C-alpha positions as a printed Julia matrix, in Angstrom:
300×3 Matrix{Float64}:
 107.4    73.07   97.49
 108.09   75.32   94.49
 111.39   76.53   93.12
 113.79   76.84   96.62
 116.52   79.38   96.34
 120.02   78.16   98.15
 119.93   81.06  100.49
 117.82   82.52  103.29
 115.25   85.75  102.52
 116.83   88.38  104.7
 113.4    90.51  104.26
 112.59   91.83  107.78
 108.97   92.8   106.48
 107.75   88.52  106.28
 107.05   86.07  109.08
 105.79   82.52  108.93
 102.76   81.71  110.01
 100.1    79.03  110.3
  99.09   77.68  106.95
  95.78   76.31  107.09
  94.39   79.46  109.59
  94.01   82.29  107.78
  93.68   85.99  109.33
  89.9    86.61  110.37
  90.81   90.34  110.86
  93.02   93.18  109.31
  94.18   96.3   111.65
  95.81   99.08  109.67
  96.81  102.23  111.58
  98.64  105.09  110.18
 100.68  107.35  112.43
 101.01  110.77  110.41
 104.14  112.53  111.64
 106.54  110.45  113.29
 109.03  108.19  110.38
 109.79  104.79  113.41
 107.62  104.16  116.54
 109.88  102.19  119.34
 108.09   98.43  119.21
 109.24   95.33  120.27
 111.91   93.75  118.18
 109.68   90.32  117.31
 107.19   92.86  115.05
 108.16   92.65  111.04
 108.96   95.75  109.87
 110.51   97.21  106.61
 110.84  100.78  105.13
 108.81  102.47  103.07
 109.9   104.64  100.1
 108.42  107.78   98.68
 104.6   107.29  100.43
 101.67  108.41   98.91
  97.96  108.14  100.13
  95.78  105.35   99.67
  92.69  104.64  100.62
  91.18  101.14  101.34
  87.67  101.6   100.0
  87.65   99.49   97.26
  88.62   96.45   99.64
  86.11   97.22  101.99
  82.96   97.3    99.12
  84.74   94.59   98.31
  84.89   92.58  101.44
  81.42   93.66  101.98
  79.68   92.21   98.41
  81.87   89.25   99.02
  80.48   88.26  102.61
  76.92   90.53  102.65
  75.45   86.96  104.14
  78.11   87.01  107.15
  78.22   91.27  107.43
  81.82   91.56  107.93
  82.98   94.37  110.23
  84.72   97.06  108.41
  85.69  100.13  110.02
  87.8   103.35  109.1
  88.25  105.55  110.75
  89.93  109.31  111.03
  89.6   111.71  113.6
  91.26  114.78  112.53
  89.65  114.8   110.04
  86.08  113.98  111.27
  85.36  110.89  108.76
  83.93  107.72  109.48
  83.21  104.81  107.13
  81.14  101.82  108.55
  79.32   98.46  106.52
  77.66   95.22  108.02
  78.16   94.59  112.0
  80.04   98.03  112.34
  76.58   99.84  112.17
  75.22   98.49  115.09
  78.28   97.87  117.32
  80.41  101.43  117.01
  77.24  103.67  117.03
  78.25  105.31  119.62
  81.96  105.47  119.0
  82.24  109.45  118.96
  83.09  110.37  115.49
  83.88  114.38  115.88
  86.33  115.95  118.03
  83.88  117.53  120.09
  82.67  114.44  120.8
  85.87  112.92  121.88
  86.95  115.82  123.81
  83.88  114.74  125.69
  84.57  110.91  125.55
  87.8   112.42  127.29
  85.86  113.94  130.72
  83.77  110.7   131.43
  84.57  107.52  132.99
  87.35  105.11  131.3
  88.85  108.1   130.22
  92.34  107.29  129.1
  93.39  110.51  130.65
  93.49  108.7   134.31
  96.08  105.94  133.01
  98.38  107.79  131.08
 101.49  109.96  132.37
 100.6   112.9   130.09
 103.96  114.38  131.6
 104.06  117.5   129.38
 101.25  117.4   127.48
  98.11  119.47  128.45
  94.84  119.5   129.09
  93.93  122.49  127.43
  95.91  122.86  124.69
  94.01  121.82  120.86
  97.15  119.74  119.69
  97.31  118.1   122.85
  93.56  116.9   123.19
  93.46  116.13  119.28
  96.05  113.51  120.13
  94.74  112.02  123.4
  91.62  111.72  121.48
  93.11  109.35  118.81
  94.44  107.26  121.91
  90.89  107.24  122.8
  89.58  105.8   120.04
  92.12  102.99  119.99
  90.81  102.09  123.68
  87.07  102.41  122.52
  87.56  100.07  120.05
  89.14   97.66  121.75
  86.72   97.85  124.89
  84.07   97.84  122.01
  84.54   94.29  121.05
  85.57   92.78  124.55
  81.77   93.54  124.99
  81.2    92.07  121.43
  83.44   88.86  121.41
  80.87   87.13  118.8
  82.26   89.72  115.66
  85.91   87.91  116.55
  84.13   84.63  115.88
  82.25   84.35  112.67
  83.51   83.55  109.3
  84.03   86.53  107.87
  87.0    88.53  107.64
  87.05   91.91  109.24
  88.58   95.14  108.42
  89.9    98.19  110.15
  91.48  101.39  109.16
  92.51  103.85  111.39
  94.35  107.06  110.4
  96.3   109.19  113.43
  98.12  112.69  112.77
  98.08  114.01  117.03
 101.64  113.21  116.38
 101.53  115.52  113.33
  99.87  118.17  114.74
 102.79  118.47  117.8
 105.33  118.62  115.51
 104.29  121.41  113.83
 103.22  123.19  116.79
 105.99  122.27  119.49
 108.81  120.7   116.86
 110.57  117.22  116.64
 112.81  117.95  119.71
 110.26  119.13  122.11
 109.08  117.41  125.44
 105.99  117.12  124.42
 106.44  115.36  121.15
 108.77  113.12  122.86
 106.37  112.05  125.74
 103.86  111.5   122.81
 105.63  109.41  121.1
 106.21  107.23  124.08
 102.63  106.96  125.15
 101.62  106.7   121.15
 103.89  103.3   121.45
 102.86  102.0   124.57
  99.39  102.4   123.43
 100.03  101.22  119.82
 101.85   98.01  121.33
  98.38   97.08  123.51
  96.1    97.77  121.08
  97.18   95.5   118.77
  98.18   92.81  121.59
  94.27   93.44  122.79
  93.18   93.1   119.13
  95.41   89.96  118.77
  94.0    87.89  121.39
  90.4    89.2   120.83
  90.62   87.05  117.45
  91.96   84.09  118.53
  96.07   84.96  117.43
  94.46   84.64  113.98
  94.52   88.94  113.59
  97.61   90.86  111.2
  97.89   94.21  112.85
  99.92   96.99  110.57
 101.29  100.35  111.49
 102.39  102.36  109.14
 104.76  105.27  110.52
 104.85  108.41  107.69
 106.54  111.9   108.54
 104.45  113.02  105.39
 103.0   111.98  101.98
 104.52  112.82   98.94
 101.64  114.45   95.95
 102.48  111.77   93.49
 102.79  113.53   89.77
 100.07  112.42   87.98
  98.88  113.65   84.54
  95.54  114.58   83.39
  94.03  114.47   80.05
  90.27  114.8    78.73
  88.93  113.24   75.8
  86.73  114.84   73.98
  84.04  112.26   73.57
  84.26  112.85   77.02
  80.42  111.87   79.4
  79.19  111.42   82.66
  76.57  109.38   81.59
  79.17  106.13   80.09
  76.42  103.43   81.13
  73.55  105.01   80.32
  71.69  103.71   77.47
  69.8   107.25   76.92
  73.74  108.96   76.43
  74.44  110.56   72.61
  77.46  108.71   72.22
  75.88  105.74   72.21
  77.98  103.95   74.71
  77.95  100.57   76.2
  77.72   99.02   79.41
  81.03   98.26   80.51
  82.1    94.73   80.94
  82.02   92.71   84.53
  84.52   90.64   85.28
  82.86   87.42   84.21
  82.8    88.16   80.88
  86.11   86.43   79.87
  84.32   83.25   81.28
  81.23   83.42   79.7
  82.76   84.58   76.29
  84.96   81.46   76.17
  82.4    78.79   77.43
  80.27   80.14   74.33
  83.03   80.2    71.65
  84.68   76.81   72.72
  81.25   75.37   72.97
  79.7    76.22   69.57
  82.61   75.57   67.83
  82.88   71.86   69.48
  78.99   71.62   68.06
  79.94   72.68   64.7
  82.58   70.75   64.31
  80.34   67.57   65.81
  77.23   68.33   63.38
  79.74   67.96   60.38
  81.5    65.18   61.36
  78.43   63.5    62.01
  76.91   64.89   58.58
  80.27   64.24   56.88
  79.52   60.2    58.1
  75.8    60.07   57.21
  76.39   61.35   53.61
  79.12   58.69   52.81
  77.56   56.02   54.59
  77.03   52.28   53.01
  73.69   51.15   53.5
  74.09   47.54   52.61
  76.7    47.1    54.5
  77.36   49.49   57.85
  73.73   50.28   58.76
  72.1    47.4    60.91
  68.51   48.94   59.51
  68.99   48.79   56.15
  69.67   45.33   56.48
  67.03   44.46   58.65
  64.58   45.6    55.91
  66.35   44.53   52.52
  65.95   41.26   52.81
  65.28   39.37   49.77
  61.75   38.32   49.06
  61.32   34.43   49.22
  59.62   32.6    46.33
  56.9    30.05   46.45
């Protein structure tokens, strides 16, 4: 279908999948402090040039508004910044998820902690940077554990969105350096944990999930030009604004405008055509009504 090319597409960031089975979940994990991780060769990957900070707040709001009846799971978490954003069913399922660094570090000393299953090697439990990295690994483990207890979330008709930002490697790189054994051990641990995390999420959603890992050494600040208008006002859509500004148009304005415009044009043309035909009508020839009423009077 469509225009076919003579050569194969060699871009490694694209893979073929079922056409009529759309993914039910999108999982985005941003890893700061490293350029690439040792992931399996079957994973589609491509380099990013000039990465800048981004957010999925607009996507999360759109998913929640379009599928409000099904209450999709929307979870955005950044443990290092103690930032948590939840919508839909995530409010009830992930309410026990540790958010602050103090809560996550307390979780490391409880049952089911990753400290009992991970080879720490050169990593220390007494270092703040090491604990931050281990806390992020613990959050990944807890998310899959909660989803395994609530498998019904992966079987509804609404798409789910997960966005996680991990900066533990960045702190280890800043403290120990990229050639330190702590950094190398943490990189190996994170690669294996992310691989298991992706496989678990993929399996929980019945092989209908997209798991993305973005590795970036540092984000580059975009060059922006800020300007200020002399008519700038904080109450743009307020009818009581001193500038008497109208409300903002929504995305349906163009559709409604075209429907009303062409409907009025069609009605106007119909009225003109009908009026012209009625004005030039011959009563004695065209109209059956006039023929029935214009009979000659019979003379007795």
